[in-house]
Each structure stands twice: as structure tokens, then as C-alpha cells.
VMD Tcl script that builds the backbone (N, CA, C; Angstrom):
set m [mol new atoms 312]
animate dup $m
set s [atomselect $m all]
$s set {name element resname resid chain x y z} {
  {N N MET 1 A 4.687 6.152 -107.218}
  {CA C MET 1 A 5.795 6.401 -106.305}
  {C C MET 1 A 6.722 5.187 -106.303}
  {N N LEU 2 A 8.028 5.428 -106.391}
  {CA C LEU 2 A 9.013 4.360 -106.397}
  {C C LEU 2 A 9.207 3.803 -104.988}
  {N N PRO 3 A 9.468 2.500 -104.889}
  {CA C PRO 3 A 9.710 1.926 -103.564}
  {C C PRO 3 A 10.992 2.486 -102.948}
  {N N ASP 4 A 10.960 2.721 -101.645}
  {CA C ASP 4 A 12.117 3.246 -100.924}
  {C C ASP 4 A 12.844 2.093 -100.239}
  {N N VAL 5 A 13.643 1.372 -101.003}
  {CA C VAL 5 A 14.353 0.210 -100.481}
  {C C VAL 5 A 15.344 0.618 -99.403}
  {N N PHE 6 A 16.089 1.693 -99.642}
  {CA C PHE 6 A 17.092 2.119 -98.666}
  {C C PHE 6 A 16.436 2.583 -97.368}
  {N N GLY 7 A 15.322 3.272 -97.464}
  {CA C GLY 7 A 14.587 3.683 -96.271}
  {C C GLY 7 A 14.079 2.489 -95.489}
  {N N ALA 8 A 13.612 1.476 -96.211}
  {CA C ALA 8 A 13.123 0.265 -95.548}
  {C C ALA 8 A 14.248 -0.451 -94.814}
  {N N LEU 9 A 15.437 -0.453 -95.408}
  {CA C LEU 9 A 16.570 -1.144 -94.799}
  {C C LEU 9 A 17.222 -0.360 -93.668}
  {N N ALA 10 A 16.856 0.901 -93.523}
  {CA C ALA 10 A 17.476 1.756 -92.512}
  {C C ALA 10 A 17.106 1.349 -91.088}
  {N N ASN 11 A 16.053 0.566 -90.930}
  {CA C ASN 11 A 15.573 0.198 -89.599}
  {C C ASN 11 A 16.020 -1.220 -89.245}
  {N N SER 12 A 16.578 -1.399 -88.062}
  {CA C SER 12 A 17.100 -2.720 -87.664}
  {C C SER 12 A 15.999 -3.771 -87.527}
  {N N ALA 13 A 14.804 -3.379 -87.118}
  {CA C ALA 13 A 13.712 -4.353 -87.002}
  {C C ALA 13 A 13.357 -4.915 -88.375}
  {N N ARG 14 A 13.356 -4.058 -89.382}
  {CA C ARG 14 A 13.038 -4.527 -90.735}
  {C C ARG 14 A 14.151 -5.413 -91.289}
  {N N ARG 15 A 15.392 -5.098 -90.946}
  {CA C ARG 15 A 16.497 -5.971 -91.370}
  {C C ARG 15 A 16.394 -7.328 -90.682}
  {N N THR 16 A 15.941 -7.353 -89.434}
  {CA C THR 16 A 15.730 -8.614 -88.715}
  {C C THR 16 A 14.689 -9.464 -89.433}
  {N N VAL 17 A 13.603 -8.838 -89.877}
  {CA C VAL 17 A 12.559 -9.557 -90.608}
  {C C VAL 17 A 13.128 -10.150 -91.886}
  {N N LEU 18 A 13.854 -9.360 -92.656}
  {CA C LEU 18 A 14.417 -9.863 -93.909}
  {C C LEU 18 A 15.376 -11.014 -93.657}
  {N N ASP 19 A 16.175 -10.897 -92.620}
  {CA C ASP 19 A 17.113 -11.969 -92.289}
  {C C ASP 19 A 16.370 -13.251 -91.938}
  {N N ALA 20 A 15.290 -13.130 -91.188}
  {CA C ALA 20 A 14.496 -14.307 -90.813}
  {C C ALA 20 A 13.847 -14.939 -92.040}
  {N N LEU 21 A 13.430 -14.133 -92.975}
  {CA C LEU 21 A 12.750 -14.652 -94.171}
  {C C LEU 21 A 13.705 -15.339 -95.144}
  {N N ARG 22 A 15.010 -15.162 -94.955}
  {CA C ARG 22 A 15.970 -15.876 -95.805}
  {C C ARG 22 A 15.817 -17.384 -95.637}
  {N N ALA 23 A 15.397 -17.829 -94.457}
  {CA C ALA 23 A 15.229 -19.257 -94.181}
  {C C ALA 23 A 13.913 -19.796 -94.726}
  {N N GLY 24 A 13.025 -18.910 -95.148}
  {CA C GLY 24 A 11.738 -19.341 -95.694}
  {C C GLY 24 A 10.609 -18.481 -95.174}
  {N N PRO 25 A 9.423 -18.702 -95.712}
  {CA C PRO 25 A 8.259 -17.903 -95.320}
  {C C PRO 25 A 7.947 -18.031 -93.836}
  {N N ARG 26 A 7.407 -16.956 -93.279}
  {CA C ARG 26 A 7.007 -16.929 -91.865}
  {C C ARG 26 A 5.678 -16.216 -91.741}
  {N N THR 27 A 4.931 -16.576 -90.730}
  {CA C THR 27 A 3.660 -15.893 -90.481}
  {C C THR 27 A 3.937 -14.539 -89.827}
  {N N ALA 28 A 2.942 -13.680 -89.890}
  {CA C ALA 28 A 3.064 -12.373 -89.248}
  {C C ALA 28 A 3.302 -12.543 -87.749}
  {N N GLY 29 A 2.648 -13.509 -87.131}
  {CA C GLY 29 A 2.833 -13.761 -85.702}
  {C C GLY 29 A 4.250 -14.181 -85.366}
  {N N GLU 30 A 4.840 -15.032 -86.185}
  {CA C GLU 30 A 6.224 -15.454 -85.950}
  {C C GLU 30 A 7.174 -14.267 -86.059}
  {N N LEU 31 A 6.948 -13.443 -87.054}
  {CA C LEU 31 A 7.816 -12.276 -87.244}
  {C C LEU 31 A 7.642 -11.269 -86.113}
  {N N THR 32 A 6.415 -11.088 -85.663}
  {CA C THR 32 A 6.156 -10.179 -84.547}
  {C C THR 32 A 6.902 -10.653 -83.303}
  {N N GLY 33 A 6.915 -11.961 -83.075}
  {CA C GLY 33 A 7.633 -12.523 -81.929}
  {C C GLY 33 A 9.124 -12.272 -81.996}
  {N N LEU 34 A 9.686 -12.289 -83.183}
  {CA C LEU 34 A 11.122 -12.015 -83.340}
  {C C LEU 34 A 11.475 -10.572 -83.001}
  {N N LEU 35 A 10.533 -9.672 -83.258}
  {CA C LEU 35 A 10.814 -8.248 -83.114}
  {C C LEU 35 A 10.627 -7.733 -81.697}
  {N N ASP 36 A 9.925 -8.461 -80.866}
  {CA C ASP 36 A 9.647 -8.013 -79.501}
  {C C ASP 36 A 8.987 -6.626 -79.522}
  {N N LEU 37 A 8.008 -6.482 -80.433}
  {CA C LEU 37 A 7.253 -5.234 -80.582}
  {C C LEU 37 A 5.765 -5.547 -80.481}
  {N N SER 38 A 4.970 -4.507 -80.343}
  {CA C SER 38 A 3.524 -4.697 -80.368}
  {C C SER 38 A 3.112 -5.145 -81.771}
  {N N ARG 39 A 1.926 -5.733 -81.857}
  {CA C ARG 39 A 1.435 -6.177 -83.166}
  {C C ARG 39 A 1.313 -5.017 -84.140}
  {N N SER 40 A 0.836 -3.882 -83.650}
  {CA C SER 40 A 0.646 -2.739 -84.555}
  {C C SER 40 A 1.992 -2.200 -85.044}
  {N N ALA 41 A 2.995 -2.156 -84.170}
  {CA C ALA 41 A 4.318 -1.685 -84.591}
  {C C ALA 41 A 4.940 -2.651 -85.593}
  {N N ALA 42 A 4.835 -3.948 -85.317}
  {CA C ALA 42 A 5.365 -4.949 -86.246}
  {C C ALA 42 A 4.636 -4.884 -87.582}
  {N N SER 43 A 3.330 -4.667 -87.530}
  {CA C SER 43 A 2.536 -4.556 -88.758}
  {C C SER 43 A 2.996 -3.377 -89.611}
  {N N GLU 44 A 3.334 -2.281 -88.966}
  {CA C GLU 44 A 3.837 -1.113 -89.700}
  {C C GLU 44 A 5.159 -1.433 -90.397}
  {N N HIS 45 A 6.049 -2.136 -89.713}
  {CA C HIS 45 A 7.326 -2.516 -90.316}
  {C C HIS 45 A 7.098 -3.449 -91.512}
  {N N LEU 46 A 6.190 -4.388 -91.371}
  {CA C LEU 46 A 5.894 -5.307 -92.474}
  {C C LEU 46 A 5.301 -4.556 -93.665}
  {N N ALA 47 A 4.476 -3.558 -93.386}
  {CA C ALA 47 A 3.887 -2.749 -94.462}
  {C C ALA 47 A 4.972 -1.970 -95.212}
  {N N VAL 48 A 5.943 -1.437 -94.486}
  {CA C VAL 48 A 7.043 -0.707 -95.129}
  {C C VAL 48 A 7.828 -1.647 -96.043}
  {N N LEU 49 A 8.118 -2.846 -95.560}
  {CA C LEU 49 A 8.840 -3.825 -96.372}
  {C C LEU 49 A 8.035 -4.238 -97.595}
  {N N ARG 50 A 6.748 -4.412 -97.420}
  {CA C ARG 50 A 5.876 -4.770 -98.540}
  {C C ARG 50 A 5.821 -3.638 -99.566}
  {N N ASP 51 A 5.670 -2.404 -99.092}
  {CA C ASP 51 A 5.610 -1.255 -99.994}
  {C C ASP 51 A 6.920 -1.043 -100.745}
  {N N ALA 52 A 8.035 -1.440 -100.123}
  {CA C ALA 52 A 9.340 -1.310 -100.769}
  {C C ALA 52 A 9.616 -2.460 -101.736}
  {N N GLY 53 A 8.716 -3.440 -101.771}
  {CA C GLY 53 A 8.894 -4.569 -102.677}
  {C C GLY 53 A 9.872 -5.613 -102.176}
  {N N LEU 54 A 10.126 -5.615 -100.869}
  {CA C LEU 54 A 11.089 -6.559 -100.297}
  {C C LEU 54 A 10.443 -7.818 -99.744}
  {N N VAL 55 A 9.151 -7.754 -99.457}
  {CA C VAL 55 A 8.411 -8.938 -99.017}
  {C C VAL 55 A 7.083 -9.002 -99.760}
  {N N ARG 56 A 6.567 -10.207 -99.823}
  {CA C ARG 56 A 5.243 -10.439 -100.405}
  {C C ARG 56 A 4.374 -11.070 -99.321}
  {N N GLU 57 A 3.143 -10.601 -99.227}
  {CA C GLU 57 A 2.201 -11.106 -98.230}
  {C C GLU 57 A 1.226 -12.055 -98.915}
  {N N GLU 58 A 0.989 -13.197 -98.271}
  {CA C GLU 58 A 0.047 -14.188 -98.799}
  {C C GLU 58 A -0.929 -14.559 -97.687}
  {N N ARG 59 A -2.185 -14.560 -98.006}
  {CA C ARG 59 A -3.199 -14.974 -97.029}
  {C C ARG 59 A -3.344 -16.495 -97.086}
  {N N GLN 60 A -3.250 -17.127 -95.918}
  {CA C GLN 60 A -3.495 -18.563 -95.779}
  {C C GLN 60 A -4.481 -18.729 -94.633}
  {N N GLY 61 A -5.759 -18.782 -94.973}
  {CA C GLY 61 A -6.795 -18.834 -93.952}
  {C C GLY 61 A -6.797 -17.538 -93.160}
  {N N ARG 62 A -6.646 -17.654 -91.851}
  {CA C ARG 62 A -6.614 -16.464 -90.986}
  {C C ARG 62 A -5.221 -15.871 -90.855}
  {N N ASN 63 A -4.231 -16.563 -91.394}
  {CA C ASN 63 A -2.841 -16.112 -91.257}
  {C C ASN 63 A -2.374 -15.316 -92.463}
  {N N ARG 64 A -1.447 -14.422 -92.196}
  {CA C ARG 64 A -0.719 -13.740 -93.258}
  {C C ARG 64 A 0.694 -14.307 -93.236}
  {N N VAL 65 A 1.110 -14.820 -94.374}
  {CA C VAL 65 A 2.445 -15.406 -94.492}
  {C C VAL 65 A 3.281 -14.477 -95.360}
  {N N TYR 66 A 4.487 -14.195 -94.892}
  {CA C TYR 66 A 5.378 -13.286 -95.603}
  {C C TYR 66 A 6.512 -14.060 -96.251}
  {N N HIS 67 A 6.829 -13.656 -97.472}
  {CA C HIS 67 A 7.881 -14.265 -98.267}
  {C C HIS 67 A 8.899 -13.182 -98.645}
  {N N LEU 68 A 10.163 -13.531 -98.643}
  {CA C LEU 68 A 11.215 -12.618 -99.071}
  {C C LEU 68 A 11.119 -12.410 -100.579}
  {N N GLN 69 A 11.236 -11.174 -101.006}
  {CA C GLN 69 A 11.301 -10.811 -102.416}
  {C C GLN 69 A 12.707 -10.262 -102.658}
  {N N ALA 70 A 13.665 -11.159 -102.806}
  {CA C ALA 70 A 15.075 -10.761 -102.878}
  {C C ALA 70 A 15.379 -9.877 -104.082}
  {N N ALA 71 A 14.590 -9.959 -105.126}
  {CA C ALA 71 A 14.835 -9.119 -106.303}
  {C C ALA 71 A 14.786 -7.634 -105.940}
  {N N GLY 72 A 14.030 -7.298 -104.918}
  {CA C GLY 72 A 13.954 -5.914 -104.470}
  {C C GLY 72 A 15.278 -5.388 -103.940}
  {N N LEU 73 A 16.190 -6.292 -103.607}
  {CA C LEU 73 A 17.492 -5.886 -103.073}
  {C C LEU 73 A 18.516 -5.616 -104.170}
  {N N LEU 74 A 18.147 -5.825 -105.426}
  {CA C LEU 74 A 19.085 -5.590 -106.524}
  {C C LEU 74 A 19.559 -4.139 -106.571}
  {N N GLU 75 A 18.689 -3.209 -106.244}
  {CA C GLU 75 A 19.070 -1.797 -106.217}
  {C C GLU 75 A 20.201 -1.566 -105.214}
  {N N VAL 76 A 20.111 -2.220 -104.069}
  {CA C VAL 76 A 21.149 -2.092 -103.042}
  {C C VAL 76 A 22.442 -2.734 -103.534}
  {N N GLN 77 A 22.331 -3.908 -104.118}
  {CA C GLN 77 A 23.510 -4.600 -104.636}
  {C C GLN 77 A 24.205 -3.754 -105.698}
  {N N ASP 78 A 23.444 -3.144 -106.583}
  {CA C ASP 78 A 24.034 -2.289 -107.610}
  {C C ASP 78 A 24.768 -1.109 -106.993}
  {N N TRP 79 A 24.171 -0.487 -105.996}
  {CA C TRP 79 A 24.785 0.677 -105.360}
  {C C TRP 79 A 26.065 0.281 -104.630}
  {N N VAL 80 A 25.998 -0.808 -103.871}
  {CA C VAL 80 A 27.172 -1.262 -103.125}
  {C C VAL 80 A 28.274 -1.690 -104.089}
  {N N GLY 81 A 27.891 -2.226 -105.231}
  {CA C GLY 81 A 28.865 -2.661 -106.226}
  {C C GLY 81 A 29.783 -1.552 -106.684}
  {N N HIS 82 A 29.307 -0.320 -106.669}
  {CA C HIS 82 A 30.148 0.808 -107.059}
  {C C HIS 82 A 31.342 0.981 -106.126}
  {N N PHE 83 A 31.244 0.492 -104.929}
  {CA C PHE 83 A 32.311 0.659 -103.947}
  {C C PHE 83 A 33.271 -0.527 -103.911}
  {N N GLU 84 A 32.948 -1.600 -104.609}
  {CA C GLU 84 A 33.820 -2.770 -104.611}
  {C C GLU 84 A 35.194 -2.434 -105.178}
  {N N HIS 85 A 35.234 -1.651 -106.246}
  {CA C HIS 85 A 36.514 -1.279 -106.844}
  {C C HIS 85 A 37.352 -0.491 -105.834}
  {N N TYR 86 A 36.717 0.424 -105.138}
  {CA C TYR 86 A 37.412 1.222 -104.130}
  {C C TYR 86 A 38.014 0.325 -103.060}
  {N N TRP 87 A 37.171 -0.553 -102.480}
  {CA C TRP 87 A 37.659 -1.391 -101.395}
  {C C TRP 87 A 38.664 -2.412 -101.879}
  {N N GLY 88 A 38.495 -2.897 -103.102}
  {CA C GLY 88 A 39.465 -3.832 -103.663}
  {C C GLY 88 A 40.842 -3.196 -103.744}
  {N N GLY 89 A 40.890 -1.956 -104.210}
  {CA C GLY 89 A 42.163 -1.234 -104.292}
  {C C GLY 89 A 42.776 -0.987 -102.928}
  {N N ARG 90 A 41.929 -0.621 -101.971}
  {CA C ARG 90 A 42.427 -0.357 -100.609}
  {C C ARG 90 A 42.983 -1.635 -99.969}
  {N N LEU 91 A 42.294 -2.743 -100.165}
  {CA C LEU 91 A 42.763 -4.002 -99.580}
  {C C LEU 91 A 44.030 -4.490 -100.267}
  {N N ASP 92 A 44.144 -4.278 -101.579}
  {CA C ASP 92 A 45.380 -4.630 -102.288}
  {C C ASP 92 A 46.554 -3.817 -101.744}
  {N N ALA 93 A 46.338 -2.519 -101.509}
  {CA C ALA 93 A 47.391 -1.656 -100.971}
  {C C ALA 93 A 47.802 -2.128 -99.572}
  {N N LEU 94 A 46.837 -2.526 -98.761}
  {CA C LEU 94 A 47.142 -3.035 -97.423}
  {C C LEU 94 A 47.950 -4.324 -97.515}
  {N N ALA 95 A 47.564 -5.216 -98.408}
  {CA C ALA 95 A 48.308 -6.468 -98.578}
  {C C ALA 95 A 49.751 -6.189 -99.000}
  {N N ASP 96 A 49.941 -5.223 -99.902}
  {CA C ASP 96 A 51.295 -4.862 -100.333}
  {C C ASP 96 A 52.106 -4.336 -99.158}
  {N N LEU 97 A 51.489 -3.481 -98.351}
  {CA C LEU 97 A 52.168 -2.919 -97.191}
  {C C LEU 97 A 52.560 -4.011 -96.201}
  {N N LEU 98 A 51.668 -4.945 -95.948}
  {CA C LEU 98 A 51.965 -6.038 -95.024}
  {C C LEU 98 A 53.063 -6.942 -95.566}
  {N N ASP 99 A 53.075 -7.165 -96.878}
  {CA C ASP 99 A 54.133 -7.979 -97.485}
  {C C ASP 99 A 55.487 -7.291 -97.325}
  {N N GLU 100 A 55.515 -5.971 -97.486}
  {CA C GLU 100 A 56.748 -5.214 -97.317}
  {C C GLU 100 A 57.261 -5.327 -95.882}
  {N N GLU 101 A 56.342 -5.243 -94.924}
  {CA C GLU 101 A 56.718 -5.335 -93.514}
  {C C GLU 101 A 57.309 -6.710 -93.188}
  {N N ARG 102 A 56.756 -7.752 -93.761}
  {CA C ARG 102 A 57.220 -9.093 -93.497}
  {C C ARG 102 A 58.600 -9.350 -94.094}
  {N N THR 103 A 58.871 -8.741 -95.237}
  {CA C THR 103 A 60.158 -8.967 -95.897}
  {C C THR 103 A 61.253 -8.045 -95.382}
  {N N SER 104 A 60.898 -7.056 -94.584}
  {CA C SER 104 A 61.909 -6.122 -94.053}
  {C C SER 104 A 62.593 -6.674 -92.842}
}
mol reanalyze $m
mol bondsrecalc $m
mol representation Tube
mol addrep $m
């Protein structure tokens, strides 16, 4: 089964975890504290991120430490990239319109 990156990103709690992991690895307890959720609910979110290939779990003694796996976001970057041309054209048209207004 292919990882569901878009499904994983659809939840704000999971996006909060990914954002926190940009600064470096965090323990499961630290991430749970950020989410203001029960341990079991936070654990489910971490499992979804792990299954989607967006985080890696490492055991350090009794702790589980999570690391960002940014390569998993390449699928999202590729998809969003298709819209860059569209938005680039729209913003260019807006800039032209604003320039016309200023010179009138």
C-alpha cells in the first residue's frame, strides 16, 4: 500500500507535529504536549505520519524520538508545483493592472 501523504497532511494536529520537527527531533512526550491531546490520540497521529513516510521513529531507552522525513513531502511539492505557472500568470496580470492604474 502506498503512503497517503495528502491524507496525513489533512489534519492540523499532524501538521503541527511536522512543523515542530523542522527544528529537530522531539520525543513522543514533547509532541504530545504540543498537541494538547491524550497520549493515545497523539500516538495515532504519530502512527499516521510514520505510515505516510513523513516521520521516522527511533527508540532511545524508554523514549521514542521522532525525526522529520522531509523527502516524504516531495510528492506534495511536485503536485503544488503544477500550480506555480497558474499563480505566476495571475500575479503578473495583477501587477500589470496595478501598473496601469498608477499611470492613469
